[in-house]
C-alpha positions in Angstrom: -1.7 22.1 2.3 -1.0 24.4 -0.7 -3.8 25.9 -2.9 -2.6 23.9 -5.8 -2.6 20.6 -3.9 -6.0 21.5 -2.6 -7.2 21.8 -6.1 -5.7 18.4 -7.2 -7.2 16.8 -4.1 -10.6 17.8 -5.3 -9.8 16.4 -8.7 -8.5 13.2 -7.2 -11.7 12.9 -5.2 -13.8 13.3 -8.2 -11.9 10.5 -10.1 -11.8 8.1 -7.3 -15.6 8.5 -6.7 -16.1 7.6 -10.4 -14.1 4.5 -9.7 -16.1 3.5 -6.6 -19.5 4.0 -8.4 -18.5 2.7 -11.9 -20.0 6.0 -13.2 -17.3 8.0 -14.9 -17.4 11.7 -14.2 -15.6 14.5 -15.8 -12.7 16.3 -14.1 -14.4 19.4 -12.9 -11.4 21.7 -12.3 -8.0 22.3 -14.1 -5.4 19.8 -13.8 -1.9 20.7 -12.7 0.2 21.2 -15.8 2.5 18.2 -15.2 -0.4 15.6 -14.8 0.0 12.9 -17.4 -2.5 13.1 -20.2 -5.2 10.5 -21.0 -3.0 9.1 -23.8 -0.1 8.7 -21.4 -2.3 7.1 -18.8 -3.5 4.7 -21.4 0.0 3.6 -22.4 0.7 3.1 -18.5 -2.4 1.0 -18.1 -1.5 -1.1 -21.1 2.0 -1.7 -19.7 0.5 -2.5 -16.4 -1.9 -5.1 -17.9 0.9 -6.7 -20.1 3.5 -6.6 -17.3 5.9 -4.6 -19.4 7.9 -1.6 -18.1 6.3 1.8 -18.5 8.0 5.1 -19.2 9.1 6.7 -16.0 7.3 9.9 -14.8 9.1 13.1 -15.3 11.8 13.9 -12.8 10.4 17.1 -11.9 7.0 15.7 -11.1 5.3 17.7 -8.3 3.1 16.3 -5.6 0.2 17.8 -7.3 1.2 16.2 -10.7 1.6 12.9 -8.9 -1.8 13.0 -7.1 -3.6 13.8 -10.3 -1.7 11.2 -12.2 -2.4 8.5 -9.5 -6.1 9.2 -9.5 -6.2 8.7 -13.3 -4.2 5.5 -13.1 -6.4 4.2 -10.3 -9.4 4.9 -12.4 -7.9 2.9 -15.2 -6.5 0.0 -13.0 -9.9 -0.7 -11.4 -11.2 -1.8 -14.8 -8.9 -4.9 -14.5 -8.2 -5.1 -10.9 -11.8 -5.2 -9.5 -13.6 -3.1 -6.9 -11.9 -0.9 -4.3 -11.2 -2.8 -1.2 -8.8 -0.6 0.7 -5.7 1.5 0.6 -1.9 1.1 1.2 0.5 3.3 2.9 4.0 3.2 1.3 7.4 4.7 2.2 6.6 4.5 6.0 10.0 2.9 6.8 12.9 5.4 6.9 15.3 3.0 5.2 12.7 2.6 2.3 12.2 6.4 2.2 16.0 6.9 1.8 16.0 4.6 -1.3 13.4 6.9 -3.0 14.9 10.1 -1.8 12.0 11.3 0.3 11.1 11.8 4.0 7.3 11.5 3.5 4.9 8.5 3.2 2.7 8.0 0.1 -0.5 6.1 -0.5 -2.3 4.1 -3.1 -5.4 2.1 -3.6 -6.0 -1.7 -3.2 -8.5 -3.7 -5.4 -10.2 -7.0 -4.9 -8.2 -9.1 -7.5 -4.9 -8.1 -5.8 -5.3 -9.9 -2.5 -4.4 -13.7 -2.5 -4.6 -16.4 0.1 -1.8 -17.9 2.3 0.3 -20.3 0.3 -0.6 -18.8 -3.1 1.6 -19.7 -6.1 2.6 -16.6 -8.1 4.7 -16.3 -11.2 8.1 -14.8 -10.1 7.6 -12.3 -13.0 4.2 -11.3 -11.8 4.9 -7.6 -12.8 7.3 -5.6 -14.9 9.5 -4.9 -11.9 8.3 -7.4 -9.3 9.4 -7.3 -5.6 8.3 -8.6 -2.3 8.3 -7.3 1.2 7.1 -7.9 4.7 4.1 -5.9 5.5 0.9 -6.1 7.7 -2.9 -5.5 7.0 -5.6 -4.2 9.3 -9.3 -4.3 8.7 -11.4 -1.2 9.3 -14.3 -1.6 11.8 -15.7 1.9 11.6 -15.2 5.0 9.6 -14.6 6.8 13.0 -11.1 5.6 12.4 -10.5 9.1 10.9 -10.7 10.6 14.4 -7.9 8.3 15.8 -4.8 10.1 16.8 -2.9 7.5 18.7 -2.2 3.7 18.1 -4.6 3.0 21.1 -7.4 4.9 19.4 -6.8 3.1 16.1 -7.3 -0.3 17.9 -10.8 0.9 18.8 -11.7 1.1 15.1 -10.1 -1.9 13.5 -11.2 -5.6 14.1 -8.4 -7.6 12.6 -4.7 -7.6 12.1 -3.6 -9.8 9.2 -0.2 -11.2 8.2 0.6 -9.9 4.7 3.4 -10.3 2.1 3.1 -7.5 -0.3 4.1 -8.1 -3.9 4.6 -4.6 -5.3 5.5 -3.8 -8.9 7.5 -0.6 -9.5 6.4 -1.1 -13.1 8.7 1.6 -14.8 11.7 1.3 -17.0 14.2 2.8 -14.5 12.9 2.2 -10.9 16.1 3.7 -9.4 15.1 7.0 -10.8 11.8 7.0 -8.9 11.4 9.6 -6.1 8.5 9.8 -3.7 6.3 11.7 -6.1 7.1 9.0 -8.7 6.2 6.2 -6.4 2.9 8.0 -5.5 2.1 8.4 -9.3 2.3 4.7 -9.9 -0.2 3.9 -7.1 2.7 2.9 -4.8 3.3 -0.1 -7.1 0.2 -1.9 -6.0 0.0 -5.2 -7.8 -0.5 -8.3 -5.5 -0.3 -9.4 -2.0 -0.7 -12.6 0.0 -2.8 -12.4 3.2 -2.8 -14.9 6.1 -5.1 -15.8 9.0 -6.5 -12.7 10.8 -5.9 -12.1 14.4 -9.0 -10.6 16.0 -8.6 -7.5 18.0 -9.3 -8.4 21.6 -12.1 -6.5 23.3 -10.7 -6.5 26.7 -8.9 -3.2 27.5 -5.8 -4.8 29.1 -5.4 -7.3 26.2 -5.5 -4.4 23.7 -2.9 -2.5 25.6 -0.7 -5.6 25.6 -1.2 -5.9 21.8 -0.2 -2.4 21.3 3.3 -3.1 22.9 3.6 -6.4 21.0 3.1 -4.9 17.6 5.6 -2.1 18.4 8.2 -4.6 19.6 7.7 -7.4 17.3 10.5 -8.9 15.3 9.5 -9.4 11.7 11.3 -12.1 9.8 11.4 -13.0 6.1 12.8 -16.5 5.5 12.9 -18.8 2.6 11.6 -22.4 2.3 14.7 -23.7 4.0 14.3 -21.3 6.9 17.2 -19.1 5.8 16.9 -15.4 6.7 16.0 -13.1 3.9 15.6 -9.9 5.8 13.2 -8.3 8.2 12.9 -5.5 10.8 10.9 -4.6 13.9 7.4 -3.2 14.4 8.8 0.3 15.4 10.6 0.6 12.0 7.2 1.6 10.6 6.6 5.3 11.7 7.7 4.3 15.3 4.5 2.2 15.7 2.8 0.1 12.9 -0.6 1.7 13.8 0.8 5.2 13.3 0.6 4.2 9.5 -3.1 4.0 9.9 -3.4 7.4 11.3 -1.4 8.8 8.5 -3.2 7.0 5.8 -6.7 7.9 7.2 -5.8 11.6 7.2 -4.2 11.4 3.6 -7.2 9.9 2.0 -9.5 12.1 3.9 -7.6 15.2 2.4 -8.6 13.8 -0.9 -12.3 13.8 0.0 -12.4 10.0 0.7 -13.6 8.0 3.8 -12.3 4.7 5.0 -15.3 2.2 5.3 -16.0 -0.8 7.5 -14.5 -3.9 6.0 -11.7 -2.2 4.0 -8.2 -3.4 4.6 -5.2 -1.1 5.0 -1.7 -2.1 4.2 0.9 -0.5 6.6 4.1 -0.5 4.7 7.3 -2.4 4.8 9.1 -4.0 7.7 11.9 -5.1 5.3 13.9 -4.2 2.3 12.2 -4.8 -1.0 13.5 -7.9 -2.7 13.2 -9.5 -6.1 11.5 -12.8 -6.3 13.2 -15.9 -7.8 11.5 -18.9 -9.7 11.1 -21.9 -7.3 11.5 -19.7 -4.2 9.1 -19.8 -1.2 9.0 -16.9 1.2 7.4 -16.7 4.6 7.0 -13.9 7.2 7.1 -14.5 10.9 5.9 -11.9 13.5 7.8 -12.9 16.5 6.4 -11.6 19.7 2.8 -11.2 18.8 1.0 -14.5 19.9 -1.7 -15.5 17.4 -0.2 -13.6 14.5 0.7 -16.5 12.4 3.1 -16.8 9.5 2.1 -16.3 5.9 3.7 -17.9 2.8 4.0 -17.3 -1.0 5.5 -19.5 -3.6 7.1 -18.1 -6.6 6.8 -20.3 -9.8 
């Protein structure tokens, strides 16, 4: 990590610690020059709350600028989105990375008011630039997950896998102009998501080994209310194994001075293209090849 990015990592940790404790703390070190100002963040937060498009981040945004801006936005968003409940990995699918002209994942924070239950009804215009995608959640069992370096080791430190339709909001006036740093700056578009019935992680070693293979080989299908295919992918589309996204995410937040905690949920990224919702549309995800991992559905009004 560059010296500049290490500095902004410290700044990010300071800001996120403030979010977690509801005790605002000052930024103790110099910000990178491209980090959005407090006034600009207020404008972004106002746009987020009103579901109106915000201004795009500068095209020359650096990773340090994006990390600093993301931390400020997260601090503002938590005032309306509730307590921190986990994190999301984004751009973990090469096809989605290509759309945003990057070859690296990014991460954002998730808050309690963002997660809805299976069968939820959501306005089709739930954000300024609403989309939906096939995703997956896991729940952290132990902060020792930071030591995991293989998908098998990840399974030792999670206790649930949950079906998940993510409902991101790219939130800016011109989403096609966003690159990886821009997506990072907007908290990876975190807005809403619909979670389904959890699948407990088996305690038997042989069963865990079987689940590892099933998650990698599963076919993920997005279908509408009539069963017509909307898209999808396979488990290995996310960093070759979905649980590799957990490894990347655990390391990424740790570099910011943060620690994953038991009970937090982690979103692993997209198994499908990002699609715009339509009023009156119902969308379900099926995870073929993983017994016990049930479908999850959202209805757009």
